[in-house]
C-alpha positions as CSV (number, residue, x, y, z in Angstrom):
1,X,58.4,-65.4,33.3
2,X,61.7,-67.3,33.5
3,X,63.1,-65.6,30.4
4,X,62.3,-62.1,31.8
5,X,63.9,-63.0,35.1
6,X,67.0,-64.3,33.2
7,X,67.2,-61.1,31.3
8,X,66.9,-59.0,34.4
9,X,69.5,-61.1,36.1
10,X,72.0,-60.8,33.3
11,X,71.4,-57.1,32.9
12,X,71.9,-56.4,36.6
13,X,75.0,-58.6,36.8
14,X,76.6,-56.8,33.8
15,X,75.8,-53.3,34.8
16,X,76.7,-53.7,38.5
17,X,80.0,-55.3,37.7
18,X,80.7,-52.6,35.0
19,X,79.8,-49.9,37.5
20,X,82.3,-51.2,40.1
21,X,85.2,-51.6,37.6
22,X,84.5,-48.3,36.0
23,X,84.6,-46.5,39.4
24,X,87.8,-48.3,40.1
25,X,89.5,-47.3,36.9
26,X,88.3,-43.7,37.2
27,X,89.8,-43.5,40.7
28,X,93.1,-44.8,39.2
29,X,92.8,-42.3,36.4
30,X,92.7,-44.8,33.7
31,X,90.4,-45.1,30.7
32,X,87.0,-46.6,31.7
33,X,87.2,-48.9,28.6
34,X,89.6,-50.9,30.6
35,X,87.1,-51.2,33.4
36,X,84.4,-52.5,30.9
37,X,86.8,-55.1,29.4
38,X,87.7,-56.3,33.0
39,X,84.0,-56.6,33.9
40,X,83.5,-58.7,30.8
41,X,86.3,-61.1,31.9
42,X,84.8,-61.3,35.3
43,X,81.3,-62.3,34.1
44,X,82.6,-64.3,31.2
45,X,82.8,-68.0,30.9
46,X,86.7,-68.2,30.6
47,X,87.7,-67.1,34.1
48,X,87.3,-69.0,37.4
49,X,85.1,-66.4,39.1
50,X,81.7,-67.7,40.3
51,X,79.8,-65.0,38.2
52,X,78.6,-65.8,34.7
53,X,76.3,-63.9,32.3
54,X,74.6,-65.3,29.3
55,X,76.9,-64.5,26.4
56,X,74.2,-64.5,23.7
57,X,72.0,-62.1,25.7
58,X,74.8,-59.7,26.4
59,X,75.9,-59.8,22.8
60,X,72.4,-58.8,21.7
61,X,72.4,-55.9,24.1
62,X,75.8,-54.9,22.8
63,X,74.5,-54.6,19.3
64,X,72.2,-51.9,20.5
65,X,75.3,-50.0,21.7
66,X,76.9,-50.3,18.2
67,X,73.7,-49.0,16.6
68,X,73.3,-46.0,19.0
69,X,76.9,-45.1,18.8
70,X,77.0,-45.0,15.0
71,X,73.6,-43.0,15.0
72,X,75.2,-40.4,17.3
73,X,78.3,-40.2,15.1
74,X,76.0,-39.6,12.1
75,X,74.4,-36.8,13.9
76,X,77.8,-34.9,13.8
77,X,78.2,-35.5,10.1
78,X,75.7,-34.0,7.7
79,X,75.6,-35.9,4.3
80,X,77.3,-33.2,2.4
81,X,80.2,-33.2,4.9
82,X,80.4,-37.0,4.8
83,X,80.8,-36.9,1.1
84,X,83.5,-34.3,1.2
85,X,85.4,-36.1,4.0
86,X,85.0,-39.5,2.4
87,X,86.2,-38.2,-1.0
88,X,89.5,-37.1,0.5
89,X,89.9,-39.9,3.1
90,X,88.9,-42.7,0.6
91,X,92.4,-42.9,-1.0
92,X,94.0,-43.1,2.5
93,X,91.5,-45.8,3.6
94,X,92.0,-47.8,0.4
95,X,95.9,-47.6,0.7
96,X,95.7,-48.6,4.4
97,X,93.4,-51.5,4.0
98,X,95.2,-52.9,1.1
99,X,98.5,-52.7,2.8
100,X,97.1,-54.4,5.9
101,X,95.5,-57.1,3.8
102,X,98.9,-58.0,2.3
103,X,100.8,-57.8,5.6
104,X,98.1,-59.9,7.4
105,X,98.4,-62.6,4.7
106,X,102.1,-62.6,5.0
107,X,101.9,-63.1,8.8
108,X,99.4,-66.0,8.4
109,X,101.7,-67.7,6.0
110,X,104.8,-67.3,8.2
111,X,102.9,-69.1,11.0
112,X,102.1,-71.9,8.5
113,X,98.3,-71.3,8.3
114,X,96.4,-72.3,5.1
115,X,96.0,-69.7,2.4
116,X,92.3,-69.3,3.2
117,X,93.2,-68.7,6.9
118,X,95.8,-66.2,5.9
119,X,93.3,-64.3,3.7
120,X,90.9,-64.1,6.6
121,X,93.8,-62.9,8.8
122,X,94.6,-60.1,6.4
123,X,90.9,-59.1,6.3
124,X,90.7,-59.2,10.1
125,X,93.6,-56.8,10.7
126,X,92.5,-54.4,7.9
127,X,89.5,-52.8,9.5
128,X,89.6,-50.5,12.5
129,X,86.9,-50.3,15.1
130,X,84.6,-47.3,14.8
131,X,83.1,-48.1,18.2
132,X,86.4,-48.2,20.1
133,X,87.8,-45.2,18.3
134,X,84.7,-43.0,18.9
135,X,84.7,-43.9,22.6
136,X,88.4,-43.2,23.0
137,X,88.2,-39.8,21.2
138,X,85.2,-38.8,23.2
139,X,86.9,-39.7,26.5
140,X,89.9,-37.6,25.7
141,X,87.7,-34.7,24.2
142,X,89.4,-34.9,20.8
143,X,87.8,-32.7,18.3
144,X,88.3,-30.6,15.1
145,X,90.2,-31.6,12.0
146,X,91.6,-34.8,13.4
147,X,88.1,-36.3,14.1
148,X,87.2,-35.4,10.5
149,X,90.2,-37.3,9.1
150,X,89.6,-40.3,11.4
151,X,85.9,-40.7,10.8
152,X,86.3,-40.1,7.1
153,X,88.7,-43.0,7.0
154,X,86.4,-45.1,9.2
155,X,83.4,-44.4,6.9
156,X,85.3,-45.7,3.8
157,X,86.7,-48.6,5.9
158,X,83.2,-49.7,6.8
159,X,82.2,-49.8,3.2
160,X,85.3,-51.8,2.4
161,X,84.5,-54.2,5.3
162,X,81.0,-54.8,3.9
163,X,82.5,-55.7,0.6
164,X,85.1,-58.0,2.2
165,X,82.4,-59.8,4.2
166,X,80.5,-60.4,1.0
167,X,83.6,-61.6,-0.8
168,X,84.9,-63.8,2.0
169,X,81.5,-65.4,2.5
170,X,81.6,-66.6,-1.1
171,X,85.3,-67.7,-0.6
172,X,84.4,-69.6,2.6
173,X,81.5,-71.3,0.8
174,X,83.8,-72.4,-2.0
175,X,82.4,-69.9,-4.5
176,X,85.7,-68.3,-5.0
177,X,86.5,-64.7,-6.0
178,X,85.2,-63.7,-9.5
179,X,85.1,-60.3,-11.2
180,X,81.3,-60.9,-11.8
181,X,80.7,-61.5,-8.1
182,X,82.7,-58.5,-7.1
183,X,80.9,-56.2,-9.6
184,X,77.5,-57.5,-8.5
185,X,78.3,-56.9,-4.8
186,X,79.5,-53.4,-5.5
187,X,76.4,-52.6,-7.6
188,X,74.1,-53.9,-4.9
189,X,75.8,-51.9,-2.2
190,X,75.6,-48.7,-4.3
191,X,72.0,-49.2,-5.1
192,X,71.1,-49.7,-1.5
193,X,73.0,-46.5,-0.4
194,X,71.5,-44.4,-3.2
195,X,67.9,-45.7,-2.4
196,X,68.2,-45.3,1.3
197,X,69.8,-41.8,1.2
198,X,67.6,-40.6,-1.6
199,X,64.3,-41.7,0.0
200,X,65.6,-40.6,3.5
201,X,66.4,-37.1,2.4
202,X,62.8,-36.7,1.2
203,X,61.2,-38.0,4.4
204,X,63.4,-37.9,7.5
205,X,64.3,-34.2,7.9
206,X,60.7,-33.1,7.3
207,X,59.5,-35.7,9.9
208,X,62.0,-34.6,12.5
209,X,61.1,-31.0,12.1
210,X,57.5,-31.8,12.6
211,X,58.2,-33.7,15.7
212,X,60.4,-31.0,17.1
213,X,57.5,-28.5,16.7
214,X,55.5,-30.5,19.2
215,X,58.1,-29.5,21.9
216,X,57.9,-32.7,23.8
217,X,61.3,-34.2,24.6
218,X,60.2,-37.8,25.1
219,X,58.4,-37.8,21.7
220,X,61.6,-36.4,20.0
221,X,63.7,-39.1,21.6
222,X,61.3,-42.0,20.7
223,X,60.9,-40.7,17.1
224,X,64.6,-40.4,16.5
225,X,65.6,-43.7,18.1
226,X,62.8,-45.3,16.0
227,X,64.3,-43.9,12.8
228,X,67.7,-45.1,13.9
229,X,66.6,-48.7,14.6
230,X,64.5,-48.8,11.4
231,X,67.4,-47.8,9.3
232,X,69.7,-50.5,11.1
233,X,67.0,-53.1,10.4
234,X,66.7,-52.2,6.8
235,X,70.4,-52.5,6.3
236,X,70.5,-55.9,8.1
237,X,67.5,-57.1,5.9
238,X,69.6,-56.3,2.8
239,X,72.6,-58.2,4.2
240,X,74.7,-55.2,5.4
241,X,75.9,-54.0,8.7
242,X,73.5,-52.4,11.2
243,X,76.2,-49.8,11.8
244,X,76.1,-48.6,8.3
245,X,72.3,-48.2,8.5
246,X,72.5,-46.4,11.8
247,X,75.1,-44.0,10.7
248,X,73.2,-43.0,7.6
249,X,70.1,-42.5,9.8
250,X,72.0,-40.1,12.0
251,X,73.2,-38.2,9.0
252,X,69.6,-38.0,7.6
253,X,68.4,-36.7,11.0
254,X,71.3,-34.1,11.0
255,X,69.8,-32.7,7.8
256,X,66.9,-31.4,9.8
257,X,69.3,-28.9,11.5
258,X,68.3,-30.2,15.0
259,X,71.1,-32.5,15.6
260,X,72.6,-30.6,18.6
261,X,69.2,-30.8,20.5
262,X,68.7,-34.5,19.6
263,X,72.3,-35.4,20.7
264,X,71.4,-34.3,24.2
265,X,68.6,-36.9,24.4
266,X,70.5,-39.8,22.8
267,X,73.8,-39.6,24.5
268,X,72.8,-41.1,28.0
269,X,71.0,-44.1,26.3
270,X,74.0,-44.5,24.0
271,X,76.5,-44.5,26.8
272,X,74.8,-47.3,28.7
273,X,74.6,-49.7,25.7
274,X,78.1,-48.9,24.5
275,X,79.3,-50.0,28.0
276,X,77.6,-53.3,27.5
277,X,79.3,-53.6,24.1
278,X,82.7,-53.4,25.6
279,X,81.6,-55.9,28.4
280,X,80.6,-58.3,25.7
281,X,84.1,-57.9,24.1
282,X,85.7,-58.7,27.5
283,X,83.6,-61.9,27.8
284,X,85.2,-63.3,24.7
285,X,88.7,-63.0,26.0
286,X,90.0,-66.5,26.7
287,X,93.3,-66.6,28.6
288,X,93.9,-70.2,27.6
289,X,93.7,-69.5,23.9
290,X,95.9,-66.4,24.3
291,X,98.5,-68.5,26.0
292,X,98.3,-71.3,23.5
293,X,98.7,-68.9,20.5
294,X,100.7,-66.2,22.2
295,X,103.1,-65.8,19.4
296,X,100.3,-65.2,16.8
297,X,98.6,-62.7,19.2
298,X,101.9,-60.7,19.7
299,X,102.8,-60.7,16.1
300,X,99.3,-59.6,14.9
301,X,99.2,-57.0,17.7
302,X,102.5,-55.5,16.6
303,X,101.4,-55.7,13.0
304,X,98.1,-53.8,13.7
305,X,99.7,-51.1,15.8
306,X,102.8,-50.5,13.6
307,X,101.2,-51.2,10.2
308,X,98.2,-49.1,10.7
309,X,100.2,-46.2,12.1
310,X,102.6,-46.1,9.2
311,X,99.9,-46.9,6.5
312,X,97.3,-44.4,7.7
313,X,99.9,-41.7,8.3
314,X,101.4,-42.1,4.8
315,X,98.0,-42.3,3.2
316,X,96.6,-39.4,5.1
317,X,99.7,-37.2,4.3
318,X,99.7,-38.0,0.7
319,X,96.1,-37.0,0.3
320,X,97.0,-33.4,1.5
321,X,96.7,-33.5,5.4
322,X,99.5,-32.1,7.6
323,X,102.2,-34.3,9.0
324,X,101.0,-33.8,12.6
325,X,97.3,-34.6,11.7
326,X,98.4,-37.6,9.7
327,X,100.5,-39.1,12.4
328,X,97.8,-38.5,15.0
329,X,95.2,-40.2,12.6
330,X,97.5,-43.2,12.2
331,X,97.9,-43.7,16.0
332,X,94.2,-43.2,16.6
333,X,93.3,-46.0,14.1
334,X,95.7,-48.6,15.4
335,X,93.3,-51.2,16.6
336,X,90.7,-53.7,15.3
337,X,87.2,-54.4,16.5
338,X,83.7,-55.6,15.6
339,X,84.1,-56.1,11.9
340,X,87.2,-58.3,12.7
341,X,84.9,-60.5,14.9
342,X,82.4,-60.7,12.0
343,X,85.0,-61.7,9.5
344,X,86.5,-64.3,11.7
345,X,83.0,-65.6,12.5
346,X,82.2,-66.1,8.8
347,X,85.4,-68.3,8.3
348,X,84.6,-70.3,11.5
349,X,80.9,-70.8,10.6
350,X,81.8,-72.0,7.1
351,X,84.6,-74.3,8.3
352,X,87.1,-72.4,6.3
353,X,89.2,-71.6,9.3
354,X,90.2,-73.4,12.4
355,X,88.7,-72.6,15.9
356,X,91.7,-70.6,17.1
357,X,91.4,-67.7,14.7
358,X,88.3,-66.1,16.3
359,X,89.7,-65.9,19.9
360,X,93.0,-64.7,18.5
361,X,91.1,-61.9,16.8
362,X,89.3,-61.1,20.1
363,X,92.6,-61.1,22.0
364,X,94.3,-58.8,19.5
365,X,91.3,-56.5,19.6
366,X,91.4,-56.4,23.4
367,X,95.1,-55.6,23.5
368,X,94.9,-52.9,20.8
369,X,91.8,-51.5,22.5
370,X,93.8,-51.1,25.8
371,X,96.6,-49.4,23.8
372,X,94.3,-47.0,21.9
373,X,93.9,-44.4,24.7
374,X,97.7,-44.2,25.3
375,X,98.4,-44.1,21.5
376,X,95.9,-41.1,21.1
377,X,97.4,-39.4,24.1
378,X,100.9,-39.8,22.8
379,X,100.2,-39.0,19.2
380,X,101.1,-35.2,19.5
381,X,104.5,-35.8,21.0
382,X,105.3,-38.6,18.5
383,X,104.2,-36.3,15.6
384,X,106.6,-33.6,16.9
385,X,109.4,-36.1,17.3
386,X,108.9,-37.2,13.7
387,X,109.0,-33.7,12.5
388,X,112.2,-32.9,14.4
389,X,114.0,-36.0,13.0
390,X,113.2,-35.3,9.4
391,X,116.1,-33.7,7.4
392,X,115.5,-30.0,6.8
393,X,114.7,-30.4,3.1
394,X,112.0,-32.9,3.9
395,X,110.7,-30.7,6.7
396,X,110.3,-27.8,4.2
397,X,108.6,-30.1,1.6
398,X,106.2,-31.6,4.2
399,X,105.2,-28.1,5.4
400,X,104.5,-26.7,2.0
401,X,102.9,-29.9,0.5
402,X,99.6,-29.1,2.3
403,X,99.4,-25.6,0.6
404,X,100.1,-27.1,-2.8
405,X,97.2,-29.6,-2.4
406,X,95.0,-26.8,-1.1
407,X,95.7,-24.7,-4.2
408,X,95.2,-27.7,-6.5
409,X,91.8,-28.4,-5.1
410,X,90.8,-24.8,-5.2
411,X,92.0,-24.3,-8.8
412,X,89.1,-23.4,-11.3
413,X,88.1,-26.2,-13.7
414,X,90.2,-26.4,-16.7
415,X,90.0,-28.1,-20.1
416,X,92.8,-30.4,-18.8
417,X,90.2,-32.3,-16.7
418,X,89.4,-34.6,-19.6
419,X,93.1,-35.4,-19.9
420,X,93.1,-36.2,-16.1
421,X,90.2,-38.6,-16.5
422,X,91.8,-40.1,-19.6
423,X,95.1,-40.8,-17.8
424,X,93.3,-42.1,-14.7
425,X,91.4,-44.6,-17.0
426,X,94.6,-45.7,-18.7
427,X,96.3,-46.1,-15.4
428,X,93.4,-48.2,-14.1
429,X,93.4,-50.4,-17.2
430,X,97.1,-51.0,-17.2
431,X,97.0,-51.9,-13.4
432,X,94.1,-54.4,-14.0
433,X,95.9,-56.0,-17.0
434,X,99.1,-56.3,-14.9
435,X,97.1,-58.0,-12.1
436,X,95.6,-60.4,-14.7
437,X,99.0,-61.2,-16.1
438,X,100.4,-61.9,-12.6
439,X,97.5,-64.0,-11.5
440,X,97.3,-65.8,-14.8
441,X,100.9,-66.7,-14.8
442,X,101.0,-67.8,-11.2
443,X,97.8,-69.9,-11.5
444,X,98.6,-71.5,-14.8
445,X,102.3,-71.8,-14.7
446,X,102.1,-75.6,-14.1
447,X,99.8,-76.1,-17.1
448,X,101.9,-74.0,-19.3
449,X,105.1,-75.7,-18.2
450,X,103.7,-79.1,-19.1
451,X,102.5,-77.8,-22.5
452,X,105.9,-76.4,-23.3
453,X,107.7,-79.6,-22.2
454,X,105.4,-81.7,-24.5
455,X,105.6,-79.4,-27.5
456,X,109.2,-78.4,-27.5
457,X,110.8,-81.4,-25.7
458,X,112.6,-79.3,-23.2
459,X,113.2,-79.9,-19.5
460,X,110.6,-78.8,-16.9
461,X,113.1,-76.3,-15.4
462,X,113.7,-74.6,-18.8
463,X,110.0,-74.6,-19.7
464,X,109.2,-73.0,-16.3
465,X,111.8,-70.4,-17.0
466,X,110.3,-69.7,-20.4
467,X,106.8,-69.2,-18.8
468,X,108.2,-66.7,-16.3
469,X,110.2,-64.9,-19.0
470,X,107.1,-64.6,-21.1
471,X,105.0,-63.2,-18.2
472,X,107.8,-60.7,-17.5
473,X,107.9,-59.7,-21.3
474,X,104.2,-59.1,-21.3
475,X,104.2,-57.2,-17.9
476,X,107.1,-54.8,-18.8
477,X,105.1,-52.6,-21.3
478,X,102.2,-52.4,-18.7
479,X,104.7,-51.4,-16.0
480,X,106.1,-48.7,-18.3
481,X,102.6,-47.5,-19.1
482,X,101.8,-47.3,-15.4
483,X,105.0,-45.2,-14.6
484,X,104.4,-42.9,-17.6
485,X,100.6,-42.4,-16.8
486,X,101.5,-41.7,-13.1
487,X,104.2,-39.2,-14.2
488,X,102.0,-37.4,-16.7
489,X,99.0,-37.3,-14.2
490,X,101.3,-35.9,-11.4
491,X,102.6,-33.2,-13.8
492,X,99.0,-32.1,-14.9
493,X,97.8,-32.0,-11.3
494,X,100.9,-30.1,-10.2
495,X,100.4,-27.5,-12.9
496,X,96.9,-26.9,-11.5
497,X,98.5,-25.9,-8.2
498,X,101.7,-24.2,-9.6
499,X,101.0,-23.0,-13.2
500,X,103.9,-22.9,-15.7
501,X,105.2,-19.5,-16.5
502,X,105.4,-20.2,-20.3
503,X,108.3,-20.5,-22.8
504,X,109.5,-17.0,-22.6
505,X,109.2,-16.3,-18.9
506,X,111.5,-17.5,-16.1
507,X,109.8,-20.5,-14.4
508,X,110.2,-19.6,-10.8
509,X,107.8,-22.5,-9.8
510,X,110.0,-25.1,-11.3
511,X,111.6,-26.4,-8.0
512,X,108.3,-26.7,-6.1
513,X,106.5,-28.2,-9.1
514,X,109.2,-30.9,-9.4
515,X,108.8,-31.8,-5.8
516,X,105.0,-31.9,-6.1
517,X,105.3,-34.1,-9.2
518,X,107.6,-36.5,-7.4
519,X,105.2,-36.7,-4.4
520,X,102.1,-37.3,-6.5
521,X,103.9,-39.8,-8.7
522,X,105.0,-41.7,-5.5
523,X,101.5,-41.6,-4.1
524,X,99.9,-43.0,-7.2
525,X,102.5,-45.7,-7.8
526,X,102.4,-46.8,-4.1
527,X,98.6,-47.0,-4.3
528,X,98.7,-49.1,-7.4
529,X,101.5,-51.3,-6.0
530,X,99.8,-51.9,-2.7
531,X,96.4,-52.7,-4.4
532,X,98.2,-55.2,-6.7
533,X,100.0,-56.7,-3.8
534,X,96.8,-57.2,-1.8
535,X,95.0,-58.9,-4.8
536,X,97.9,-61.0,-6.1
537,X,99.7,-62.0,-2.8
538,X,97.7,-65.3,-2.4
539,X,99.0,-66.4,-5.9
540,X,102.6,-65.5,-5.5
541,X,105.5,-66.6,-3.2
542,X,105.8,-64.7,0.0
543,X,108.5,-62.1,-0.6
544,X,108.7,-60.9,-4.3
545,X,105.6,-58.6,-4.1
546,X,106.9,-56.8,-0.9
547,X,110.4,-56.6,-2.5
548,X,108.9,-54.9,-5.5
549,X,107.1,-52.3,-3.4
550,X,110.3,-51.7,-1.4
551,X,112.2,-51.1,-4.7
552,X,109.5,-48.7,-5.9
553,X,109.7,-46.7,-2.6
554,X,113.5,-46.6,-2.8
555,X,113.7,-45.4,-6.4
556,X,111.0,-42.7,-6.0
557,X,112.4,-41.7,-2.6
558,X,115.7,-40.9,-4.3
559,X,113.8,-38.7,-6.8
560,X,111.8,-37.1,-4.0
561,X,115.0,-36.4,-2.0
562,X,116.7,-34.7,-5.0
563,X,113.5,-32.5,-5.5
564,X,113.4,-31.7,-1.8
565,X,117.0,-30.4,-2.0
566,X,116.1,-28.1,-4.9
567,X,113.0,-27.0,-3.1
568,X,115.1,-26.1,0.0
569,X,117.2,-23.8,-2.2
570,X,114.0,-22.3,-3.4
571,X,112.7,-21.6,0.0
572,X,116.2,-20.2,1.1
573,X,116.0,-17.7,-1.8
574,X,112.5,-16.7,-0.7
575,X,113.7,-16.2,2.9
576,X,116.5,-14.0,1.8
577,X,114.2,-11.9,-0.4
578,X,111.8,-11.5,2.5
579,X,114.5,-10.5,4.9
580,X,115.9,-7.9,2.5
581,X,112.5,-6.4,1.5
582,X,111.2,-6.1,5.0
583,X,114.3,-4.8,6.7
584,X,113.5,-1.1,6.3
585,X,109.7,-1.5,6.4
586,X,109.8,-3.0,9.9
587,X,111.3,0.2,11.4
588,X,109.1,2.5,9.3
589,X,105.9,0.7,10.4
590,X,105.0,0.4,6.7
591,X,102.3,-2.2,7.3
592,X,100.6,-2.0,3.8
593,X,104.1,-2.2,2.3
594,X,104.9,-5.4,4.2
595,X,101.7,-7.0,2.9
596,X,102.4,-6.0,-0.6
597,X,106.0,-7.4,-0.2
598,X,104.6,-10.8,0.8
599,X,102.3,-10.7,-2.2
600,X,105.2,-10.0,-4.5
601,X,107.2,-12.8,-2.9
602,X,104.3,-15.2,-3.6
603,X,104.2,-14.1,-7.2
604,X,108.0,-14.2,-7.8
605,X,108.6,-17.4,-5.9
606,X,105.5,-19.5,-6.2
607,X,105.2,-22.7,-4.2
608,X,105.6,-21.0,-0.8
609,X,101.9,-21.0,-0.3
610,X,100.5,-17.6,0.6
611,X,103.2,-16.2,3.0
612,X,101.9,-14.0,5.7
613,X,103.7,-11.9,8.4
614,X,103.1,-11.9,12.1
615,X,104.6,-9.4,14.5
616,X,105.6,-10.5,18.1
617,X,103.9,-8.4,20.7
618,X,105.2,-7.8,24.2
619,X,102.8,-10.3,25.8
620,X,103.2,-12.9,23.1
621,X,103.9,-16.4,24.6
622,X,106.8,-16.6,22.0
623,X,108.8,-13.8,23.5
624,X,112.4,-14.9,24.5
625,X,111.7,-18.5,23.3
626,X,113.5,-20.3,20.5
627,X,111.8,-21.7,17.4
628,X,113.0,-25.2,18.6
629,X,111.1,-24.6,21.9
630,X,108.0,-23.2,20.1
631,X,108.1,-26.2,17.5
632,X,105.8,-24.1,15.3
633,X,106.0,-26.5,12.3
634,X,105.5,-29.6,14.5
635,X,102.4,-28.1,16.3
636,X,100.8,-26.4,13.3
637,X,102.3,-27.5,10.0
638,X,103.3,-24.0,9.0
639,X,107.1,-23.3,8.4
640,X,108.9,-20.1,9.4
641,X,110.6,-18.7,6.3
642,X,112.3,-15.7,7.7
643,X,112.6,-13.4,10.7
644,X,113.0,-9.7,10.3
645,X,114.2,-8.1,13.5
646,X,113.7,-4.4,14.1
647,X,113.5,-1.9,17.0
648,X,116.4,-3.2,19.2
649,X,118.1,-0.3,21.0
650,X,121.8,-0.3,21.3
651,X,123.7,2.7,22.9
652,X,120.6,5.0,22.3
653,X,120.4,4.1,18.5
654,X,117.7,2.0,16.9
655,X,119.1,-0.8,14.8
656,X,117.7,-3.3,12.6
657,X,118.8,-6.9,12.6
658,X,117.6,-9.6,10.3
659,X,117.9,-13.3,10.3
660,X,117.2,-16.4,8.3
661,X,115.8,-18.7,11.0
662,X,117.3,-21.8,12.6
663,X,116.0,-23.8,15.5
664,X,118.2,-21.9,18.0
665,X,116.8,-18.5,16.9
666,X,115.3,-16.7,19.8
667,X,112.3,-14.4,19.2
668,X,112.0,-10.9,20.6
669,X,109.4,-8.2,20.9
670,X,109.0,-6.4,17.5
671,X,110.2,-9.4,15.4
672,X,108.2,-9.9,12.2
673,X,107.9,-13.6,11.3
674,X,107.2,-14.7,7.7
675,X,105.0,-17.8,7.7
676,X,104.3,-20.3,4.8
677,X,101.9,-23.2,4.5
678,X,98.2,-23.9,4.0
679,X,95.7,-21.4,5.3
680,X,94.7,-23.7,8.1
681,X,98.3,-24.2,9.3
682,X,99.0,-20.4,9.2
683,X,95.9,-19.7,11.2
684,X,97.1,-22.3,13.8
685,X,100.6,-20.8,13.9
686,X,99.1,-17.2,14.3
687,X,97.1,-18.4,17.3
688,X,100.3,-19.9,18.8
689,X,102.2,-16.6,18.3
690,X,99.7,-13.9,18.9
691,X,98.1,-13.4,22.3
692,X,94.3,-12.8,22.7
693,X,94.8,-9.2,23.6
694,X,98.2,-8.1,22.1
695,X,100.0,-5.3,23.9
696,X,102.8,-3.3,22.4
697,X,105.7,-2.1,24.5
698,X,105.8,1.7,24.0
699,X,109.5,1.8,24.7
700,X,110.1,0.1,21.4
701,X,110.4,2.3,18.3
702,X,107.7,0.9,16.1
703,X,104.0,0.0,16.8
704,X,102.8,-3.5,15.8
705,X,101.5,-4.6,12.6
706,X,97.7,-5.0,12.8
707,X,97.9,-8.3,14.7
708,X,97.3,-10.7,11.9
């Protein structure tokens, strides 16, 4: 029984060491993940401590932690919700991974690594760690909309990671990247997902409901864990990640409607094996390699944190999430983990990369893992700081953008849907052809130069210039087509949210529609540019691609700024209209009239969302506080359009004062605040302003509006 004894010895060593370090870090009020990583370093082979666990055995146990963690995550996301979240988060994930692929390749080239090593570096830093993020969010009890955004992006990232592993395996083996190979890999993945989900929906929910009827807790636990590992094994058999199979199994079990009960059984088992996973990561930390490649570790760590924060925040905001939620999502995803190890191991096993790249990936993962809890904790203050530092026109645009996307998504189907599909198809074809031109000109420029030199008898420099000029001439119509398609597509989508008034009517929605078109065009062109950059970067010199993306951002940013200025005037006009219309209604307690006034404002000045009014009660937490102190926009995403002040008594007479808000404006009992933004942001702002049991001060002249 030597193997059984060795297993018991390793398990006892790992768990006892982890228990000690976990208790220590809890007493120090630090995240327990730090304790697990320290325990891994203590029992690992790279530190001079006379304790050593079998690395292979611990890694096998840690795989169980990944499987159980992904299964428990799947229990919280029913398949319909997964599809909805992934559909909105897919663009953000695609934008972020493409940007990180290009930046990672750039860093590898700056350190003098080979092109293949640079490609693997870009792939390593592109994928965040589901395991680490889930643990950090659970420790800090983060829930709600933020978790939906984060896990939606992670789901798509995992699918992209699977595709990357398949492609990089072919590259490392010398097979290269071919359109046929990419298409076949995507078709195989789609077929596997459709088959597993389709068959699972027919069988798993019914099976779970049957087991639940037996009313035996241990039977329920064994059955659900069995389904979890069966799906993970099936995914592994087909060449995919066990994490993907386990997540789908959790979602299938959740379709039974018994996910809450099952979670209670799974969580204790999951927590033990997740702890072993983090210990296994700590065992891979080699201080010697970190010191030898300290520059690369620091550079990649800075890249992962800053790059992912910016890329995820931008992608999440452009897909319709609020500024605060987007910044929080970016700071939550600023690390790498298990997929990065897999990608680095593929290159190392095939001999495509040198030995240093794998430990560098582990070191970067460990450092970013240590930073993750602090980043999540500081995400809220950072988001509020970003909101405060934005110029006022951009603040207004950011606050209203979410309501525009909300209206665009809820708009009824129209005949223009075929035009949208057609423009998307044209945009995609132009982008693909542009990529082909760039890669073709870069890969074959030497051959074309020699041919022109022999045929025309010109110098090599002139022939090279002719080749580049020819590629530019071919690319210009494609670039123009991409810009036009993005512009038209942005306008069609903007009209869905803000319909045109027609030729004979005054177009009150012109200013917000122009701002929305500018943002949508910026989003589409950025996505196309970043995707092309990620694909073509290995074939181009280091800087031209990034310079082109920067130029696109500057030009479209100027257009956006002009539109934001016009929108600010539109919002100012709406604020003045609200103040004027509500001035008498506040004193006369015309609640229904105030509601109708806001409806009329929404009709006359569309683009302000669906403005709503909230009256400040005597026990409201907002009384005698300024708008800057409350930071309503930073905390909720809603913007305060106007404040109508009534009921102030001066020398025995009731007077009405009105004000267009500024950050220094102080709120008083009886103030009626007009809020604009998405429905979700207005609900959050109302919760911030209205107490649970509002009380009206009877000394004031007017009773409250029904506390909305």
